[in-house]
C-alpha positions as CSV (number, residue, x, y, z in Angstrom):
1,M,-13.5,-1.2,11.0
2,A,-12.9,1.2,7.7
3,I,-12.1,0.1,4.1
4,F,-8.8,1.6,3.7
5,S,-8.4,-0.1,-0.3
6,V,-10.4,-1.6,-3.1
7,Y,-8.9,-3.3,-6.4
8,V,-11.5,-4.3,-9.1
9,V,-9.6,-7.4,-10.9
10,N,-11.1,-8.6,-14.6
11,K,-10.9,-12.8,-14.9
12,A,-7.7,-12.3,-16.6
13,G,-6.1,-10.5,-13.4
14,G,-5.9,-7.1,-14.8
15,L,-6.3,-4.1,-12.1
16,I,-9.7,-1.9,-14.0
17,Y,-10.2,-0.2,-11.4
18,Q,-8.7,1.0,-7.5
19,L,-9.4,2.9,-4.9
20,D,-7.6,4.2,-1.9
21,S,-8.8,5.8,1.3
22,Y,-6.3,6.9,3.5
23,A,-6.8,7.0,7.0
24,P,-4.2,8.6,9.1
25,R,-0.8,7.2,8.5
26,S,1.3,6.4,11.6
27,E,4.3,8.6,11.5
28,A,6.9,10.0,13.3
29,E,8.6,13.4,13.7
30,K,12.1,13.8,14.8
31,T,14.9,16.1,15.1
32,F,18.6,14.6,14.9
33,S,21.5,16.0,15.3
34,Y,24.8,15.6,12.8
35,P,25.6,12.7,11.9
36,L,22.5,10.6,11.6
37,D,22.2,7.4,13.4
38,L,19.6,5.8,11.2
39,L,20.9,4.5,7.7
40,L,19.4,5.6,5.1
41,K,19.1,4.1,1.4
42,L,17.5,4.4,-1.7
43,H,15.0,1.6,-2.9
44,D,13.1,1.6,-5.6
45,E,12.9,6.1,-5.7
46,R,12.0,6.4,-2.4
47,V,14.4,7.0,0.6
48,L,13.7,4.3,3.3
49,V,15.2,3.4,6.7
50,A,17.4,0.6,6.1
51,F,18.9,0.2,9.7
52,G,18.2,2.0,13.4
53,Q,14.6,1.6,14.8
54,R,14.1,4.0,17.5
55,D,11.2,6.2,18.7
56,G,8.4,4.8,16.4
57,I,10.3,5.1,13.3
58,R,10.9,1.7,11.7
59,V,12.7,-0.3,8.9
60,G,10.8,0.2,6.1
61,H,9.5,3.8,6.6
62,A,10.0,6.5,3.9
63,V,10.8,10.0,4.2
64,L,7.9,11.8,4.3
65,A,9.2,15.4,4.9
66,I,12.1,16.9,5.6
67,N,12.1,20.4,7.8
68,G,8.6,20.2,7.1
69,I,8.7,20.5,3.2
70,D,7.2,17.7,1.6
71,V,9.9,14.6,0.2
72,N,8.4,13.5,-3.3
73,G,10.5,10.3,-4.0
74,K,14.2,11.0,-3.6
75,Y,13.6,14.9,-3.6
76,T,12.1,17.2,-1.5
77,A,9.6,19.9,-2.8
78,D,12.4,22.4,-3.4
79,G,14.0,20.1,-5.4
80,K,16.8,19.2,-3.2
81,E,18.3,15.8,-3.2
82,V,17.8,14.3,-0.1
83,L,20.8,11.8,1.1
84,E,22.8,14.9,-0.3
85,Y,20.9,17.4,1.9
86,L,21.1,15.0,5.1
87,G,24.9,14.2,4.4
88,N,25.9,17.6,4.5
89,P,26.6,18.6,8.5
90,A,25.6,22.4,7.9
91,N,22.1,21.4,7.6
92,Y,21.8,20.4,10.8
93,P,19.8,20.2,13.1
94,V,17.0,18.4,10.9
95,S,13.6,17.5,11.8
96,I,12.4,14.5,9.6
97,R,9.0,13.0,9.3
98,F,9.3,9.1,8.8
99,G,5.7,6.8,8.1
100,R,4.8,3.9,5.4
101,P,5.5,5.0,1.8
102,R,2.4,4.6,-0.4
103,L,2.0,2.1,-2.8
104,T,3.4,2.9,-6.3
105,S,1.2,2.5,-9.5
106,N,2.9,-0.3,-10.6
107,E,2.9,-1.6,-7.3
108,K,-0.7,-1.7,-7.0
109,L,-1.2,-3.0,-10.5
110,M,1.3,-6.6,-9.4
111,L,-0.4,-6.5,-6.3
112,A,-3.5,-6.9,-8.0
113,S,-2.1,-9.4,-10.2
114,M,-0.7,-11.6,-7.6
115,F,-3.8,-11.7,-5.6
116,H,-5.5,-13.0,-8.7
117,S,-2.6,-15.8,-9.2
118,L,-3.3,-17.0,-5.3
119,F,-6.8,-16.9,-6.1
120,A,-6.3,-19.3,-9.2
121,I,-4.0,-21.6,-7.0
122,G,-6.6,-21.4,-4.3
123,S,-9.5,-22.9,-6.3
124,Q,-7.2,-25.1,-8.5
125,L,-5.6,-26.7,-4.7
126,S,-8.9,-27.4,-3.3
127,P,-10.4,-30.6,-2.4
128,E,-13.5,-29.5,-3.4
129,Q,-14.6,-29.6,-6.6
130,G,-15.8,-26.5,-8.0
131,S,-14.3,-24.4,-5.2
132,S,-15.1,-20.4,-5.4
133,G,-11.8,-20.1,-4.7
134,I,-10.2,-17.5,-1.7
135,E,-12.5,-15.8,0.2
136,M,-11.0,-14.3,3.1
137,L,-7.2,-14.1,3.9
138,E,-7.2,-12.9,7.9
139,T,-4.2,-11.6,9.7
140,D,-3.3,-10.1,13.3
141,T,-4.0,-6.4,11.6
142,F,-6.2,-7.0,8.9
143,K,-9.0,-8.7,7.0
144,L,-8.6,-9.1,3.2
145,H,-11.9,-10.3,1.3
146,C,-12.4,-11.6,-2.1
147,F,-15.7,-11.1,-3.6
148,Q,-16.4,-12.5,-6.8
149,T,-19.2,-11.3,-8.8
150,L,-21.5,-13.8,-11.0
151,T,-19.7,-12.4,-14.5
152,E,-16.1,-13.3,-12.5
153,L,-14.9,-10.0,-11.7
154,K,-13.3,-10.1,-8.4
155,M,-13.3,-7.3,-6.0
156,R,-10.5,-7.6,-3.3
157,C,-11.0,-5.1,-0.4
158,E,-8.8,-4.6,2.8
159,L,-9.0,-3.6,6.2
160,F,-13.2,-3.9,5.2
161,D,-16.4,-3.1,7.6
162,Q,-19.0,-5.3,8.2
163,N,-21.3,-4.4,5.4
164,L,-18.8,-4.7,2.8
165,K,-19.9,-7.6,1.1
166,L,-23.4,-5.9,0.4
167,A,-21.7,-2.8,-0.5
168,L,-20.0,-4.9,-3.1
169,E,-23.2,-6.6,-4.3
170,V,-25.0,-3.2,-5.0
171,A,-22.0,-2.0,-6.8
172,E,-22.1,-5.0,-9.0
173,K,-25.9,-4.8,-9.4
174,A,-25.1,-1.1,-10.6
175,G,-23.1,-2.4,-14.1
176,T,-20.2,-2.7,-15.0
177,F,-16.7,-1.6,-14.5
178,G,-15.3,-0.7,-17.6
179,P,-14.3,-2.1,-21.0
180,G,-13.6,-6.1,-21.0
181,S,-14.7,-6.9,-17.6
């Protein structure tokens, strides 16, 4: 497996470094006729599928492009509002590409802070004295590792490879990651 995302969190829970290494996202492109048989809604400044899964398009997927023109938030690259454009029957047939939305900077900050809180709770709930907290969370699709440095700097990595711990130890030896770390 490859490393898809790395978060470096200081001991206060603040995100001080984040790196995304995106693999090709699972995307689905389909040509639609009017009326659109999916329910699209604006959520967090993104146009998302709210109802109507089909052909690889899932609830929660975002509109990534319309007729080959990239979509940024609720607008196409040429400035048209997505929901308004798709509501006009004159614009059909239309080709729409859907996929998982990328995390915003604010969402990345929230995830780092939330993980720090879970780490602290795990350390306190452990029946063993001096527990090191969460080391790994495993699901059917990914493993989330937490490596805590000697300076108590937590590193959170999603979708890791076998040499992750060694790579993070080398990174720790290389020096600090910024002020207050």
